[in-house]
N, CA, C and O atoms as CSV, one atom per row, in Angstrom:
chain,resi,resn,atom,element,x,y,z
A,1,ILE,N,N,0.841,-1.206,0.000
A,1,ILE,CA,C,0.000,0.000,0.000
A,1,ILE,C,C,0.875,1.254,0.000
A,1,ILE,O,O,0.630,2.187,-0.765
A,2,TYR,N,N,1.896,1.272,0.861
A,2,TYR,CA,C,2.766,2.457,0.947
A,2,TYR,C,C,3.459,2.737,-0.382
A,2,TYR,O,O,3.649,3.886,-0.781
A,3,HIS,N,N,3.832,1.646,-1.054
A,3,HIS,CA,C,4.509,1.800,-2.336
A,3,HIS,C,C,3.595,2.510,-3.340
A,3,HIS,O,O,4.035,3.398,-4.070
A,4,ALA,N,N,2.333,2.113,-3.369
A,4,ALA,CA,C,1.372,2.730,-4.297
A,4,ALA,C,C,1.182,4.215,-3.975
A,4,ALA,O,O,1.125,5.054,-4.875
A,5,ILE,N,N,1.087,4.523,-2.690
A,5,ILE,CA,C,0.938,5.923,-2.267
A,5,ILE,C,C,2.174,6.721,-2.671
A,5,ILE,O,O,2.067,7.837,-3.179
A,6,TYR,N,N,3.347,6.136,-2.440
A,6,TYR,CA,C,4.601,6.807,-2.784
A,6,TYR,C,C,4.673,7.081,-4.289
A,6,TYR,O,O,5.056,8.168,-4.720
A,7,LYS,N,N,4.296,6.069,-5.076
A,7,LYS,CA,C,4.332,6.231,-6.533
A,7,LYS,C,C,3.406,7.357,-6.978
A,7,LYS,O,O,3.758,8.168,-7.833
A,8,ARG,N,N,2.222,7.391,-6.385
A,8,ARG,CA,C,1.262,8.428,-6.759
A,8,ARG,C,C,1.789,9.813,-6.375
A,8,ARG,O,O,1.676,10.762,-7.150
A,9,LEU,N,N,2.360,9.921,-5.188
A,9,LEU,CA,C,2.912,11.201,-4.736
A,9,LEU,C,C,4.064,11.659,-5.625
A,9,LEU,O,O,4.160,12.838,-5.966
A,10,SER,N,N,4.930,10.733,-5.998
A,10,SER,CA,C,6.066,11.131,-6.834
A,10,SER,C,C,5.587,11.533,-8.227
A,10,SER,O,O,6.177,12.408,-8.860
A,11,ALA,N,N,4.514,10.893,-8.706
A,11,ALA,CA,C,3.955,11.279,-10.006
A,11,ALA,C,C,3.377,12.693,-9.934
A,11,ALA,O,O,3.561,13.494,-10.850
A,12,ILE,N,N,2.678,12.989,-8.840
A,12,ILE,CA,C,2.117,14.326,-8.646
A,12,ILE,C,C,3.245,15.351,-8.551
A,12,ILE,O,O,3.182,16.421,-9.156
A,13,ASN,N,N,4.272,15.007,-7.785
A,13,ASN,CA,C,5.420,15.890,-7.615
A,13,ASN,C,C,6.088,16.174,-8.960
A,13,ASN,O,O,6.420,17.319,-9.264
A,14,PHE,N,N,6.281,15.128,-9.761
A,14,PHE,CA,C,6.906,15.285,-11.074
A,14,PHE,C,C,6.072,16.210,-11.949
A,14,PHE,O,O,6.602,17.096,-12.618
A,15,SER,N,N,4.759,15.992,-11.934
A,15,SER,CA,C,3.883,16.796,-12.774
A,15,SER,C,C,3.881,18.257,-12.315
A,15,SER,O,O,3.820,19.169,-13.139
A,16,LEU,N,N,3.949,18.474,-11.003
A,16,LEU,CA,C,4.025,19.845,-10.490
A,16,LEU,C,C,5.321,20.515,-10.927
A,16,LEU,O,O,5.324,21.678,-11.330
A,17,GLN,N,N,6.411,19.780,-10.844
A,17,GLN,CA,C,7.704,20.333,-11.264
A,17,GLN,C,C,7.669,20.703,-12.740
A,17,GLN,O,O,8.167,21.754,-13.140
A,18,ARG,N,N,7.064,19.812,-13.556
A,18,ARG,CA,C,7.004,20.069,-14.988
A,18,ARG,C,C,6.158,21.308,-15.267
A,18,ARG,O,O,6.546,22.169,-16.056
A,19,ASN,N,N,5.005,21.390,-14.616
A,19,ASN,CA,C,4.142,22.556,-14.813
A,19,ASN,C,C,4.842,23.831,-14.375
A,19,ASN,O,O,4.725,24.869,-15.026
A,20,PHE,N,N,5.571,23.747,-13.268
A,20,PHE,CA,C,6.305,24.908,-12.769
A,20,PHE,C,C,7.351,25.349,-13.790
A,20,PHE,O,O,7.487,26.536,-14.086
A,21,ARG,N,N,8.094,24.361,-14.327
A,21,ARG,CA,C,9.119,24.691,-15.327
A,21,ARG,C,C,8.485,25.326,-16.556
A,21,ARG,O,O,9.012,26.294,-17.105
A,22,GLN,N,N,7.342,24.775,-16.989
A,22,GLN,CA,C,6.682,25.334,-18.168
A,22,GLN,C,C,6.197,26.751,-17.903
A,22,GLN,O,O,6.287,27.618,-18.772
A,23,THR,N,N,5.681,26.983,-16.699
A,23,THR,CA,C,5.215,28.322,-16.333
A,23,THR,C,C,6.376,29.302,-16.326
A,23,THR,O,O,6.280,30.401,-16.873
A,24,VAL,N,N,7.477,28.892,-15.697
A,24,VAL,CA,C,8.661,29.755,-15.646
A,24,VAL,C,C,9.156,30.043,-17.057
A,24,VAL,O,O,9.508,31.176,-17.387
A,25,ARG,N,N,9.179,28.990,-17.893
A,25,ARG,CA,C,9.647,29.175,-19.263
A,25,ARG,C,C,8.755,30.171,-20.001
A,25,ARG,O,O,9.252,31.056,-20.698
A,26,SER,N,N,7.435,30.027,-19.848
A,26,SER,CA,C,6.518,30.955,-20.515
A,26,SER,C,C,6.751,32.382,-20.050
A,26,SER,O,O,6.750,33.316,-20.851
A,27,LEU,N,N,6.951,32.542,-18.739
A,27,LEU,CA,C,7.185,33.878,-18.191
A,27,LEU,C,C,8.477,34.471,-18.743
A,27,LEU,O,O,8.516,35.637,-19.136
A,28,VAL,N,N,9.529,33.663,-18.769
A,28,VAL,CA,C,10.826,34.147,-19.253
A,28,VAL,C,C,10.738,34.512,-20.725
A,28,VAL,O,O,11.241,35.554,-21.146
A,29,ILE,N,N,10.091,33.644,-21.512
A,29,ILE,CA,C,9.961,33.920,-22.943
A,29,ILE,C,C,9.108,35.165,-23.160
A,29,ILE,O,O,9.435,36.020,-23.983
A,30,GLY,N,N,8.004,35.255,-22.408
A,30,GLY,CA,C,7.139,36.431,-22.520
A,30,GLY,C,C,7.889,37.708,-22.182
A,30,GLY,O,O,7.774,38.720,-22.873
A,31,PHE,N,N,8.662,37.637,-21.101
A,31,PHE,CA,C,9.450,38.791,-20.673
A,31,PHE,C,C,10.487,39.144,-21.736
A,31,PHE,O,O,10.666,40.314,-22.077
A,32,GLY,N,N,11.167,38.127,-22.255
A,32,GLY,CA,C,12.186,38.336,-23.284
A,32,GLY,C,C,11.603,38.953,-24.540
A,32,GLY,O,O,12.178,39.875,-25.119
A,33,VAL,N,N,10.445,38.430,-24.961
A,33,VAL,CA,C,9.798,38.953,-26.168
A,33,VAL,C,C,9.385,40.409,-25.964
A,33,VAL,O,O,9.569,41.247,-26.847
A,34,THR,N,N,8.826,40.698,-24.795
A,34,THR,CA,C,8.413,42.075,-24.488
A,34,THR,C,C,9.612,43.014,-24.516
A,34,THR,O,O,9.564,44.101,-25.092
A,35,LEU,N,N,10.685,42.564,-23.879
A,35,LEU,CA,C,11.901,43.363,-23.811
A,35,LEU,C,C,12.459,43.635,-25.206
A,35,LEU,O,O,12.760,44.775,-25.559
A,36,VAL,N,N,12.590,42.566,-25.992
A,36,VAL,CA,C,13.147,42.696,-27.340
A,36,VAL,C,C,12.239,43.552,-28.212
A,36,VAL,O,O,12.716,44.378,-28.990
A,37,THR,N,N,10.924,43.353,-28.080
A,37,THR,CA,C,9.981,44.142,-28.880
A,37,THR,C,C,10.115,45.627,-28.568
A,37,THR,O,O,10.161,46.456,-29.477
A,38,ASN,N,N,10.176,45.960,-27.284
A,38,ASN,CA,C,10.338,47.367,-26.893
A,38,ASN,C,C,11.644,47.937,-27.425
A,38,ASN,O,O,11.697,49.070,-27.903
A,39,PHE,N,N,12.692,47.134,-27.333
A,39,PHE,CA,C,14.016,47.518,-27.821
A,39,PHE,C,C,13.965,47.785,-29.327
A,39,PHE,O,O,14.516,48.775,-29.807
A,40,GLU,N,N,13.291,46.882,-30.073
A,40,GLU,CA,C,13.208,47.017,-31.524
A,40,GLU,C,C,12.351,48.209,-31.925
A,40,GLU,O,O,12.663,48.907,-32.890
A,41,VAL,N,N,11.273,48.442,-31.186
A,41,VAL,CA,C,10.428,49.603,-31.475
A,41,VAL,C,C,11.246,50.882,-31.284
A,41,VAL,O,O,11.171,51.810,-32.090
A,42,ALA,N,N,12.025,50.912,-30.207
A,42,ALA,CA,C,12.848,52.087,-29.917
A,42,ALA,C,C,13.861,52.341,-31.032
A,42,ALA,O,O,14.172,53.489,-31.349
A,43,LEU,N,N,14.369,51.264,-31.620
A,43,LEU,CA,C,15.376,51.420,-32.678
A,43,LEU,C,C,14.761,51.400,-34.073
A,43,LEU,O,O,15.470,51.551,-35.068
A,44,GLY,N,N,13.440,51.213,-34.148
A,44,GLY,CA,C,12.773,51.175,-35.447
A,44,GLY,C,C,13.080,49.917,-36.240
A,44,GLY,O,O,13.099,49.947,-37.470
A,45,LEU,N,N,13.322,48.803,-35.541
A,45,LEU,CA,C,13.705,47.567,-36.231
A,45,LEU,C,C,12.586,46.528,-36.274
A,45,LEU,O,O,12.789,45.412,-36.752
A,46,LEU,N,N,11.393,46.901,-35.768
A,46,LEU,CA,C,10.394,45.878,-35.487
A,46,LEU,C,C,10.065,44.989,-36.683
A,46,LEU,O,O,10.015,43.767,-36.546
A,47,ASP,N,N,9.841,45.584,-37.849
A,47,ASP,CA,C,9.405,44.773,-38.988
A,47,ASP,C,C,10.535,44.404,-39.936
A,47,ASP,O,O,10.284,43.886,-41.024
A,48,THR,N,N,11.773,44.662,-39.541
A,48,THR,CA,C,12.892,44.312,-40.409
A,48,THR,C,C,13.273,42.851,-40.208
A,48,THR,O,O,12.905,42.236,-39.207
A,49,ASP,N,N,14.005,42.306,-41.159
A,49,ASP,CA,C,14.471,40.918,-41.053
A,49,ASP,C,C,15.343,40.736,-39.819
A,49,ASP,O,O,15.268,39.719,-39.130
A,50,PHE,N,N,16.164,41.734,-39.555
A,50,PHE,CA,C,17.050,41.662,-38.389
A,50,PHE,C,C,16.236,41.587,-37.106
A,50,PHE,O,O,16.541,40.802,-36.208
A,51,GLY,N,N,15.202,42.411,-37.030
A,51,GLY,CA,C,14.347,42.421,-35.847
A,51,GLY,C,C,13.670,41.080,-35.624
A,51,GLY,O,O,13.609,40.584,-34.499
A,52,ILE,N,N,13.158,40.493,-36.708
A,52,ILE,CA,C,12.489,39.191,-36.613
A,52,ILE,C,C,13.488,38.116,-36.193
A,52,ILE,O,O,13.194,37.285,-35.333
A,53,ALA,N,N,14.673,38.139,-36.808
A,53,ALA,CA,C,15.704,37.150,-36.477
A,53,ALA,C,C,16.119,37.262,-35.017
A,53,ALA,O,O,16.313,36.255,-34.337
A,54,LEU,N,N,16.254,38.498,-34.543
A,54,LEU,CA,C,16.645,38.727,-33.158
A,54,LEU,C,C,15.588,38.185,-32.202
A,54,LEU,O,O,15.915,37.553,-31.198
A,55,GLY,N,N,14.322,38.434,-32.520
A,55,GLY,CA,C,13.227,37.926,-31.701
A,55,GLY,C,C,13.233,36.409,-31.623
A,55,GLY,O,O,13.072,35.832,-30.547
A,56,LEU,N,N,13.421,35.764,-32.777
A,56,LEU,CA,C,13.452,34.297,-32.815
A,56,LEU,C,C,14.639,33.762,-32.036
A,56,LEU,O,O,14.542,32.743,-31.353
A,57,LEU,N,N,15.759,34.459,-32.146
A,57,LEU,CA,C,16.970,34.052,-31.442
A,57,LEU,C,C,16.755,34.082,-29.933
A,57,LEU,O,O,17.158,33.164,-29.219
A,58,VAL,N,N,16.116,35.146,-29.458
A,58,VAL,CA,C,15.856,35.280,-28.023
A,58,VAL,C,C,14.931,34.168,-27.536
A,58,VAL,O,O,15.175,33.574,-26.485
A,59,ILE,N,N,13.870,33.884,-28.294
A,59,ILE,CA,C,12.942,32.816,-27.913
A,59,ILE,C,C,13.677,31.480,-27.892
A,59,ILE,O,O,13.536,30.696,-26.954
A,60,ASP,N,N,14.458,31.232,-28.931
A,60,ASP,CA,C,15.207,29.983,-29.045
A,60,ASP,C,C,16.176,29.832,-27.877
A,60,ASP,O,O,16.292,28.758,-27.288
A,61,PHE,N,N,16.859,30.906,-27.554
A,61,PHE,CA,C,17.807,30.896,-26.445
A,61,PHE,C,C,17.085,30.617,-25.132
A,61,PHE,O,O,17.566,29.845,-24.303
A,62,GLY,N,N,15.932,31.249,-24.950
A,62,GLY,CA,C,15.145,31.034,-23.735
A,62,GLY,C,C,14.718,29.590,-23.583
A,62,GLY,O,O,14.800,29.022,-22.494
A,63,VAL,N,N,14.263,28.995,-24.673
A,63,VAL,CA,C,13.822,27.598,-24.637
A,63,VAL,C,C,15.005,26.681,-24.350
A,63,VAL,O,O,14.902,25.756,-23.544
A,64,THR,N,N,16.135,26.943,-25.018
A,64,THR,CA,C,17.326,26.113,-24.825
A,64,THR,C,C,17.830,26.210,-23.395
A,64,THR,O,O,18.199,25.209,-22.782
A,65,LEU,N,N,17.840,27.432,-22.876
A,65,LEU,CA,C,18.339,27.688,-21.538
A,65,LEU,C,C,17.543,26.931,-20.485
A,65,LEU,O,O,18.112,26.373,-19.547
A,66,LEU,N,N,16.222,26.915,-20.646
A,66,LEU,CA,C,15.365,26.310,-19.629
A,66,LEU,C,C,15.093,24.839,-19.890
A,66,LEU,O,O,14.513,24.150,-19.050
A,67,GLY,N,N,15.510,24.358,-21.049
A,67,GLY,CA,C,15.323,22.941,-21.340
A,67,GLY,C,C,13.857,22.582,-21.470
A,67,GLY,O,O,13.002,23.443,-21.682
A,68,ASP,N,N,13.583,21.297,-21.339
A,68,ASP,CA,C,12.212,20.842,-21.560
A,68,ASP,C,C,11.399,20.991,-20.275
A,68,ASP,O,O,10.213,20.660,-20.253
């Protein structure tokens, strides 16, 4: 019985950790996108190829940094 309870608790714990990581990742990416967008607007780069590439780079970096 204890083993089953332990397994269920560890599954819940794992799922909470995953949700937490996903939430943090979303927040970081959202923050990064907002920051980069404001930066690009200030420099007038928003719709340029460079601006788009920079935005994608930041998102990609954020995802890589935080892993899955």
